[in-house]
Backbone bond lengths (Angstrom), bond angles and torsions (degrees), N, CA, C in turn:
res aa  C-N    CA-C-N  psi(-1)  N-CA   C-N-CA  omega(-1)  CA-C   N-CA-C  phi
1 M - - - 1.450 - - 1.524 109.88 -
2 D 1.387 117.09 127.47 1.451 116.94 -178.89 1.542 110.12 -80.48
3 K 1.351 117.47 169.83 1.423 123.69 -173.83 1.537 110.98 -61.53
4 E 1.299 118.13 -38.04 1.479 123.18 -178.48 1.521 110.30 -59.74
5 K 1.304 116.18 -51.02 1.431 121.72 -178.73 1.582 111.58 -64.83
6 Q 1.336 114.26 -40.62 1.481 117.81 179.45 1.523 110.94 -66.44
7 L 1.340 116.85 -34.95 1.479 119.61 177.08 1.482 110.05 -65.07
8 E 1.301 118.11 -42.24 1.472 121.56 179.11 1.535 113.17 -63.02
9 L 1.309 116.15 -35.24 1.473 120.62 174.87 1.528 106.98 -69.31
10 D 1.333 119.39 -42.41 1.474 121.03 -178.86 1.518 109.87 -63.29
11 I 1.300 118.19 -36.20 1.492 122.34 178.63 1.490 107.72 -62.80
12 A 1.326 119.59 -46.39 1.459 123.73 179.88 1.528 111.05 -60.32
13 D 1.357 114.86 -44.66 1.447 119.03 178.75 1.573 111.30 -64.09
14 T 1.307 115.25 -35.32 1.486 120.38 177.49 1.519 111.31 -63.02
15 I 1.319 114.99 -48.66 1.475 120.64 -176.08 1.541 109.74 -59.74
16 I 1.301 118.38 -38.79 1.499 121.34 -177.43 1.512 112.60 -97.88
17 D 1.328 118.27 4.15 1.460 122.75 179.21 1.504 110.67 53.23
18 R 1.296 117.25 48.11 1.446 123.06 -177.86 1.523 109.85 -75.77
19 P 1.359 118.09 121.77 1.441 119.32 177.54 1.536 111.79 -86.17
20 K 1.308 116.07 157.76 1.476 122.96 178.55 1.529 110.71 -102.44
21 G 1.342 117.74 128.64 1.400 122.30 -175.41 1.524 114.25 -95.73
22 F 1.331 116.82 154.65 1.464 122.45 172.51 1.557 108.48 -158.16
23 S 1.325 115.15 162.87 1.445 118.91 -179.14 1.535 112.00 -119.33
24 V 1.343 114.44 148.55 1.454 121.20 171.79 1.513 104.19 -130.31
25 G 1.296 116.03 108.41 1.489 118.95 -173.74 1.477 110.61 65.66
26 R 1.271 115.50 -126.90 1.482 121.76 178.23 1.470 113.15 -94.66
27 R 1.284 120.70 -1.38 1.441 124.98 179.73 1.502 114.26 -96.52
28 H 1.283 119.32 142.81 1.434 123.97 179.23 1.478 110.76 -114.06
29 Y 1.321 115.88 139.36 1.487 124.80 -176.60 1.554 108.80 -129.06
30 Y 1.348 111.81 165.13 1.456 118.03 175.16 1.543 108.40 -132.79
31 L 1.373 111.66 143.09 1.496 116.02 173.20 1.514 104.49 -93.72
32 Y 1.304 115.62 108.50 1.483 121.02 -178.56 1.504 110.94 -85.54
33 P 1.313 116.31 154.24 1.496 120.35 177.52 1.543 109.81 -57.60
34 I 1.335 115.38 143.80 1.453 119.64 179.65 1.531 110.42 -77.54
35 T 1.354 113.57 134.12 1.489 118.29 173.33 1.517 108.31 -96.82
36 L 1.327 114.59 175.83 1.501 117.73 -179.89 1.516 107.83 -64.66
37 G 1.303 119.60 -38.38 1.470 123.61 -179.62 1.522 110.72 -60.11
38 K 1.352 113.99 -49.70 1.487 117.76 -177.89 1.510 111.20 -69.13
39 L 1.323 115.96 -27.30 1.509 120.20 175.71 1.458 111.04 -59.29
40 F 1.284 118.12 -43.47 1.496 121.23 -179.00 1.546 111.61 -72.21
41 L 1.328 114.44 -34.29 1.498 117.75 176.56 1.511 111.40 -67.81
42 Q 1.304 117.08 -45.72 1.514 118.63 -179.07 1.501 113.98 -73.49
43 K 1.349 118.17 -18.45 1.404 124.24 179.47 1.550 109.84 -58.54
44 R 1.311 114.77 -44.55 1.491 121.55 177.48 1.543 113.10 -58.26
45 V 1.345 112.04 -44.24 1.466 119.35 -179.13 1.535 110.48 -67.27
46 I 1.329 116.68 -44.82 1.433 119.95 -177.91 1.564 111.68 -62.88
47 E 1.362 113.82 -37.22 1.480 115.71 178.23 1.494 111.65 -62.19
48 N 1.333 116.93 -35.58 1.412 120.59 178.54 1.546 118.59 -72.91
49 L 1.337 110.64 -13.65 1.495 117.19 178.77 1.538 112.27 -79.81
50 D 1.288 119.01 -17.20 1.488 120.71 -177.84 1.481 110.82 51.93
51 I 1.371 117.99 57.32 1.458 120.93 -177.99 1.503 113.14 -71.58
52 N 1.328 116.42 138.06 1.422 122.37 171.86 1.566 106.51 -87.05
53 T 1.329 114.39 98.66 1.481 120.35 -171.53 1.579 108.91 -64.44
54 E 1.335 118.44 -35.39 1.436 119.29 -176.88 1.516 108.38 -68.60
55 L 1.347 117.84 -42.65 1.453 119.17 179.24 1.518 112.03 -69.79
56 L 1.326 117.06 -31.42 1.466 120.35 178.98 1.514 110.67 -64.81
57 Q 1.352 117.79 -36.51 1.430 120.88 176.10 1.527 113.42 -75.75
58 A 1.338 117.39 -36.82 1.434 121.78 -176.28 1.530 110.18 -77.92
59 N 1.312 118.14 -44.00 1.485 123.70 -177.47 1.505 110.00 -147.05
60 P 1.356 116.16 81.77 1.445 121.24 -173.18 1.518 114.37 -58.14
61 Y 1.327 118.86 -37.71 1.452 119.31 -174.48 1.533 110.66 -72.95
62 V 1.350 117.23 -35.12 1.475 119.68 177.67 1.483 109.47 -62.73
63 E 1.366 117.37 -45.61 1.433 120.82 -176.68 1.569 109.87 -68.14
64 A 1.348 116.60 -43.21 1.455 121.45 176.56 1.512 112.30 -57.60
65 L 1.317 118.41 -41.05 1.435 123.40 -177.75 1.519 107.98 -68.90
66 R 1.350 118.38 -36.27 1.472 121.31 178.38 1.516 109.19 -65.58
67 L 1.341 116.59 -40.66 1.455 119.68 -179.55 1.494 111.41 -64.72
68 V 1.321 116.53 -40.63 1.486 122.75 -178.82 1.510 109.37 -65.08
69 E 1.344 116.57 -39.82 1.483 120.13 -179.16 1.552 113.57 -72.43
70 T 1.326 115.80 -30.32 1.482 118.10 -175.34 1.570 110.87 -100.13
71 K 1.272 118.10 -27.91 1.446 121.24 -177.88 1.535 111.96 -143.00
72 K 1.312 112.89 62.93 1.414 119.38 -175.93 1.525 112.97 -64.28
73 E 1.326 116.27 -39.97 1.486 119.19 -178.87 1.503 111.86 -61.24
74 E 1.348 116.72 -44.26 1.428 121.14 178.25 1.554 112.19 -61.95
75 C 1.359 112.98 -38.69 1.469 118.10 178.79 1.561 111.20 -65.11
76 C 1.336 114.02 -36.09 1.453 116.94 178.59 1.518 113.39 -71.12
77 L 1.372 115.23 -30.77 1.474 119.65 176.05 1.572 109.54 -69.21
78 L 1.314 113.88 -42.59 1.472 117.45 179.15 1.507 110.22 -60.43
79 L 1.343 117.58 -45.88 1.438 120.80 177.04 1.499 113.08 -60.20
80 T 1.344 114.99 -39.69 1.505 120.38 179.39 1.514 111.66 -57.52
81 Y 1.359 114.56 -46.26 1.485 117.29 -178.26 1.529 109.59 -63.13
82 H 1.300 118.10 -33.15 1.465 118.95 -178.25 1.546 111.22 -74.50
83 T 1.320 118.16 -17.83 1.444 120.19 -175.72 1.560 110.43 -98.20
84 L 1.296 118.15 -2.59 1.467 121.62 179.08 1.537 108.51 -105.17
85 R 1.313 114.88 135.02 1.477 117.83 -167.87 1.501 113.26 -99.51
86 T 1.323 120.65 -45.83 1.463 120.27 -172.69 1.541 112.68 -98.14
87 K 1.306 114.16 165.73 1.436 119.78 177.09 1.543 111.50 -59.26
88 R 1.346 116.68 -41.36 1.464 120.08 -179.77 1.526 111.68 -60.11
89 E 1.357 115.67 -40.59 1.470 119.15 -176.85 1.555 108.45 -72.00
90 V 1.293 117.25 -43.87 1.464 119.26 -176.14 1.504 113.82 -65.14
91 L 1.367 116.46 -31.05 1.429 121.46 -179.79 1.488 114.95 -94.07
92 D 1.358 115.15 4.50 1.496 121.81 176.24 1.551 107.99 -85.62
93 N 1.354 115.92 99.53 1.435 118.70 -175.24 1.560 111.88 -60.98
94 R 1.311 115.95 -36.40 1.497 114.59 179.42 1.520 113.68 -66.61
95 K 1.295 115.30 -36.82 1.468 120.47 179.62 1.496 109.92 -69.08
96 V 1.345 114.86 -42.94 1.461 117.35 179.70 1.514 113.49 -65.58
97 T 1.339 116.05 -42.06 1.489 119.85 176.49 1.502 114.03 -64.03
98 S 1.322 115.14 -43.94 1.501 120.80 178.07 1.504 110.73 -58.43
99 R 1.323 117.41 -48.22 1.467 119.47 -175.59 1.559 108.86 -70.58
100 K 1.286 117.06 -40.68 1.488 120.81 179.10 1.558 109.34 -57.51
101 E 1.291 116.02 -45.91 1.475 121.41 -179.02 1.519 111.10 -65.05
102 N 1.363 117.25 -37.41 1.434 120.55 179.63 1.523 110.02 -67.07
103 F 1.304 118.54 -42.49 1.475 123.52 176.63 1.564 107.58 -60.18
104 F 1.293 117.54 -45.54 1.470 121.72 -175.54 1.514 109.94 -60.63
105 K 1.374 117.13 -42.29 1.444 118.96 -176.62 1.540 114.53 -80.91
106 A 1.322 116.20 -34.56 1.457 121.68 -168.65 1.524 113.58 -92.88
107 M 1.304 120.16 -22.26 1.454 122.18 -169.51 1.548 110.60 -101.24
108 D 1.367 113.71 136.29 1.482 116.16 173.50 1.576 110.81 -81.30
109 K 1.296 115.85 168.43 1.418 118.72 -176.63 1.533 115.80 -64.51
110 E 1.294 114.91 -35.46 1.492 121.31 -177.06 1.540 108.58 -65.58
111 D 1.348 116.59 -48.80 1.480 120.63 -177.38 1.513 111.72 -66.68
112 L 1.349 116.32 -39.90 1.449 121.80 179.00 1.493 110.02 -64.99
113 A 1.340 116.50 -41.47 1.471 119.50 -177.49 1.557 109.62 -65.78
114 T 1.381 118.54 -34.92 1.428 120.48 178.88 1.500 110.91 -64.78
115 L 1.393 118.11 -39.96 1.453 124.24 -179.57 1.526 110.21 -70.58
116 I 1.327 117.79 -35.84 1.461 120.45 -178.66 1.534 107.58 -66.90
117 I 1.301 119.21 -34.67 1.502 120.45 177.31 1.504 107.80 -59.94
118 A 1.348 119.21 -44.63 1.461 123.87 179.31 1.523 110.23 -60.69
119 C 1.330 117.79 -40.08 1.475 121.93 178.34 1.499 113.52 -66.54
120 L 1.300 115.10 -38.40 1.463 118.50 -172.78 1.504 112.68 -88.39
121 T 1.359 119.46 -21.75 1.411 120.75 -179.61 1.549 114.04 -117.89
122 G 1.312 115.39 20.97 1.474 121.14 -172.68 1.559 112.64 -78.79
123 D 1.362 117.59 -19.28 1.483 120.48 -176.14 1.554 108.84 -79.78
124 K 1.274 116.02 106.18 1.511 121.53 179.61 1.540 111.98 -96.09
125 T 1.325 116.23 9.69 1.492 118.28 -176.36 1.508 114.63 -53.77
126 P 1.359 119.33 -48.88 1.462 118.45 -179.82 1.499 113.39 -58.44
127 L 1.302 116.40 -40.63 1.460 123.59 -178.40 1.533 110.49 -66.23
128 V 1.371 116.27 -40.07 1.451 118.50 178.20 1.485 112.31 -68.63
129 I 1.321 117.08 -39.64 1.467 122.46 176.66 1.506 111.19 -59.40
130 Q 1.313 116.76 -43.04 1.443 121.47 179.01 1.533 110.79 -68.39
131 H 1.351 115.58 -41.43 1.434 120.97 -175.53 1.547 112.02 -61.70
132 F 1.333 115.65 -41.26 1.518 118.97 -177.29 1.518 110.14 -91.38
133 G 1.303 119.30 -1.99 1.488 120.79 179.35 1.484 111.05 74.70
134 I 1.317 120.84 23.86 1.470 123.87 -179.17 1.537 108.85 -66.32
135 D 1.340 118.04 -36.71 1.421 120.43 -178.51 1.557 109.51 -64.07
136 E 1.318 117.06 -42.26 1.487 121.94 178.20 1.492 111.96 -65.28
137 E 1.327 116.00 -37.40 1.490 121.35 178.98 1.533 109.88 -65.90
138 M 1.324 116.53 -38.92 1.466 119.66 177.96 1.549 111.22 -66.84
139 K 1.344 116.84 -36.66 1.487 118.29 175.23 1.509 110.31 -65.92
140 R 1.317 116.28 -39.33 1.469 121.06 178.78 1.516 111.80 -62.40
141 M 1.324 115.79 -42.31 1.472 121.29 178.73 1.523 110.78 -64.82
142 S 1.326 114.28 -37.52 1.517 119.85 178.66 1.500 110.75 -62.58
143 E 1.331 116.22 -41.81 1.446 122.35 -178.48 1.517 109.31 -66.60
144 V 1.303 117.16 -43.19 1.452 122.15 179.16 1.529 111.04 -63.65
145 A 1.337 116.30 -40.61 1.457 121.20 -179.69 1.535 112.83 -64.69
146 K 1.314 115.08 -31.34 1.494 119.92 177.34 1.529 113.25 -63.13
147 A 1.375 114.80 -30.11 1.445 119.86 -176.58 1.576 111.75 -79.61
148 K 1.342 114.99 -13.38 1.465 119.51 -177.07 1.454 108.21 -73.72
149 E 1.350 117.78 118.81 1.455 124.77 -179.41 1.568 109.24 -91.92
150 D 1.275 118.33 80.96 1.434 123.35 -176.46 1.525 106.69 -127.38
151 R 1.356 114.11 83.09 1.472 117.60 -173.03 1.564 112.11 -82.90
152 N 1.313 116.66 -5.17 1.490 118.75 -176.29 1.530 112.55 -101.69
153 T 1.320 117.96 5.27 1.488 123.43 179.27 1.499 109.42 -105.89
154 F 1.353 114.70 127.57 1.470 119.38 178.77 1.501 107.15 -124.26
155 C 1.297 116.21 141.60 1.514 122.19 -178.02 1.543 105.42 -112.87
156 F 1.330 114.10 138.73 1.475 119.63 175.15 1.527 108.82 -130.78
157 G 1.345 115.02 157.85 1.439 120.47 -179.35 1.543 111.32 84.56
158 G 1.290 114.91 -164.43 1.501 120.18 -177.15 1.480 113.34 71.52
159 K 1.328 116.67 27.27 1.496 121.64 -178.03 1.568 110.92 -87.15
160 S 1.301 117.46 -9.65 1.465 119.00 -176.04 1.492 108.51 -144.78
161 I 1.308 117.32 179.07 1.474 124.04 177.17 1.542 110.32 -65.28
162 Y 1.305 117.74 -22.41 1.502 119.23 176.58 1.491 111.28 -59.13
163 G 1.322 115.39 -47.54 1.498 120.64 -176.02 1.503 113.30 -84.49
164 T 1.306 115.95 -41.41 1.474 118.15 -175.50 1.492 115.74 -75.90
165 L 1.322 116.48 -24.50 1.475 118.22 -175.84 1.548 113.78 -127.37
166 I 1.326 114.94 -56.05 1.474 120.62 -173.22 1.579 109.56 -63.59
167 D 1.377 114.94 -58.76 1.435 119.69 -176.87 1.558 110.21 -64.23
168 A 1.327 114.76 -36.38 1.439 117.74 -178.25 1.524 111.66 -64.74
169 A 1.332 116.16 -40.79 1.482 120.91 177.63 1.513 112.29 -69.12
170 C 1.364 116.32 -40.27 1.488 118.57 178.78 1.511 108.82 -65.00
171 E 1.323 118.52 -40.73 1.443 119.78 -174.42 1.558 109.59 -72.77
172 R 1.287 115.90 -41.25 1.510 119.32 -175.77 1.497 112.45 -70.99
173 Y 1.306 117.38 -43.66 1.446 123.03 -173.04 1.550 114.99 -104.82
174 K 1.320 116.14 -2.19 1.470 121.40 -175.50 1.465 115.28 58.61
175 W 1.331 116.42 33.80 1.457 120.57 179.20 1.481 110.47 -86.33
176 T 1.344 115.36 162.52 1.503 119.34 176.18 1.576 106.81 -81.62
177 Y 1.274 113.81 163.17 1.463 121.06 176.02 1.540 109.24 -59.21
178 D 1.324 115.71 -44.90 1.500 118.30 -177.12 1.509 111.82 -64.96
179 Y 1.324 116.70 -35.00 1.511 117.67 177.66 1.492 112.18 -67.25
180 V 1.261 117.67 -41.15 1.489 121.93 178.07 1.468 112.28 -62.59
181 V 1.339 119.08 -40.22 1.441 123.42 -177.31 1.543 114.21 -86.28
182 W 1.375 114.83 -34.78 1.471 117.21 -174.44 1.537 114.12 -122.23
183 G 1.272 118.19 -10.37 1.483 119.03 -175.69 1.518 115.25 -94.72
184 I 1.276 117.50 -60.66 1.493 122.13 -177.49 1.514 109.97 -82.40
185 S 1.326 116.31 144.91 1.441 121.42 178.00 1.521 110.68 -62.14
186 Y 1.315 118.04 145.45 1.455 122.67 -179.20 1.515 110.96 -62.31
187 T 1.320 117.44 -35.12 1.510 120.45 178.80 1.501 110.16 -65.35
188 N 1.360 117.33 -49.00 1.442 119.35 179.21 1.531 112.18 -65.26
189 L 1.284 118.17 -35.60 1.449 122.78 176.20 1.529 110.60 -59.51
190 Q 1.305 117.63 -49.08 1.420 122.66 -179.10 1.575 110.36 -62.92
191 L 1.334 116.41 -47.73 1.424 118.34 -177.21 1.538 113.98 -66.50
192 L 1.339 116.60 -33.85 1.478 118.78 176.14 1.471 109.75 -64.20
193 M 1.336 119.14 -42.27 1.473 122.60 -177.97 1.529 112.47 -73.18
194 K 1.303 116.82 -38.18 1.468 119.96 -175.13 1.540 111.57 -76.16
195 D 1.383 115.82 -33.54 1.453 120.81 -173.78 1.507 111.34 -104.38
196 K 1.325 118.18 16.39 1.472 119.55 177.85 1.532 111.13 -66.76
197 V 1.268 115.93 143.27 1.451 121.55 179.12 1.572 113.87 -68.07
198 S 1.302 116.64 119.97 1.437 121.03 -178.90 1.546 110.31 -128.57
199 S 1.286 116.92 154.67 1.471 120.19 178.86 1.523 111.33 -137.86
200 I 1.280 115.86 141.94 1.441 121.60 177.91 1.556 107.74 -126.80
201 Y 1.344 115.19 124.92 1.483 117.15 179.81 1.549 110.66 -88.71
202 L 1.272 117.84 130.06 1.480 123.08 179.98 1.522 107.90 -122.20
203 T 1.393 112.28 141.70 1.427 116.90 174.11 1.548 109.67 -76.14
204 D 1.311 118.40 171.08 1.460 120.73 178.05 1.531 112.65 -56.28
205 D 1.332 115.71 -42.09 1.487 119.47 178.28 1.470 111.35 -62.93
206 E 1.317 117.89 -44.73 1.458 123.98 177.78 1.513 111.85 -60.39
207 M 1.356 114.37 -40.03 1.482 118.47 -179.37 1.505 109.34 -62.54
208 K 1.362 120.90 -35.41 1.419 122.68 -179.08 1.500 112.63 -61.12
209 A 1.340 116.10 -28.96 1.428 122.37 -177.37 1.515 114.26 -84.22
210 V 1.323 115.05 -6.13 1.489 119.41 179.22 1.470 111.96 -99.49
211 H 1.298 115.37 121.93 1.488 120.27 -176.03 1.600 107.57 -104.07
212 V 1.273 116.41 52.48 1.518 119.33 176.65 1.494 107.23 -131.44
213 N 1.261 116.88 153.25 1.444 122.46 -178.93 1.495 110.73 -77.22
214 N 1.295 117.98 138.22 1.506 122.18 -176.86 1.564 107.64 -90.15
215 T 1.288 114.48 60.90 1.451 120.08 178.32 1.535 110.91 -131.99
216 N 1.315 116.17 157.75 1.477 117.92 179.23 1.536 105.37 -149.92
217 G 1.368 112.24 167.76 1.443 120.10 178.67 1.475 111.05 -124.82
218 M 1.414 117.77 41.84 1.453 119.99 -173.79 1.527 113.10 -71.17
219 I 1.273 115.19 147.47 1.466 122.37 173.02 1.491 111.78 -105.18
220 D 1.346 119.24 124.63 1.418 121.23 -179.30 1.512 111.72 -73.49
221 G 1.290 120.13 104.39 1.458 124.26 -179.19 1.470 114.58 -65.52
222 N 1.367 118.57 -18.80 1.457 122.93 177.52 1.518 111.71 -85.95
223 N 1.300 116.91 -8.64 1.510 121.43 -178.06 1.543 108.70 -103.42
224 K 1.291 116.02 113.79 1.469 122.11 -177.60 1.507 112.55 -57.42
225 I 1.328 115.72 -40.57 1.406 120.68 -177.90 1.558 112.14 -64.43
226 S 1.374 113.25 -42.52 1.477 117.83 177.89 1.499 112.20 -63.54
227 V 1.328 115.79 -40.07 1.454 118.33 178.49 1.524 112.07 -69.09
228 M 1.270 119.97 -41.54 1.456 123.23 175.93 1.504 112.23 -62.24
229 N 1.329 118.38 -39.28 1.468 123.62 176.66 1.513 110.21 -64.75
230 A 1.315 117.99 -37.71 1.450 121.81 177.03 1.498 112.15 -66.47
231 I 1.327 114.10 -40.35 1.504 119.14 177.13 1.493 111.85 -68.30
232 H 1.341 118.12 -42.73 1.498 120.11 178.85 1.486 109.85 -69.12
233 G 1.327 118.09 -21.85 1.528 117.83 -179.68 1.493 112.33 -75.49
234 M 1.325 115.39 -7.33 1.512 118.07 176.78 1.539 110.39 -95.24
235 D 1.268 114.42 139.75 1.473 120.63 -175.43 1.566 107.78 -86.12
236 W 1.354 115.41 111.45 1.437 118.11 -175.96 1.572 113.44 -96.46
237 E 1.278 116.29 -2.56 1.496 119.76 -173.77 1.574 107.92 -85.54
């Protein structure tokens, strides 16, 4: 399967928050999508792993196997966080410790290394953003905004993730704080906020200063035919 087809499958899995399953002995587990809350928890673990990012990109399995051999306990903790779904489970120290110890005792290095690769390379957000041209659209919007001559408007705040992401999502979608941090996957949260439909009104004089095409390739999510056409446009074979 080529990269383009794999990315399209990854996008579908992201939209439906599809977990990946695996077995350890007679027990079955799932790798659930990472939420913002779990992202901060696993960040501490990842920092302690001292990952060689260049080697991880060039030869993921070799680097993952090295991590398992040198810091197996941290690898098991990282895997544990990925297999727990809710805030209550993730913050339950007894449950976390018990599962981590079970992974440590029951899993061999090769299987653990394979799962660690999935944990470390599971975020497809940058690829999805590039695939849909969201990054280029954000640049285009920035250029248009620069032409807007509104000297009487001042913006404050947005100095941290509280204002730029959490508050923005709560305000826009009327979600609770807990849902933004622990409910929706971090990938879907980012894509919803980055690809949200925005509009900027420009006067004729302001339009003359903008050197971007006034075209877009938006898909109407409220139109069933548009959605189905977008789905059929993806190659599922």
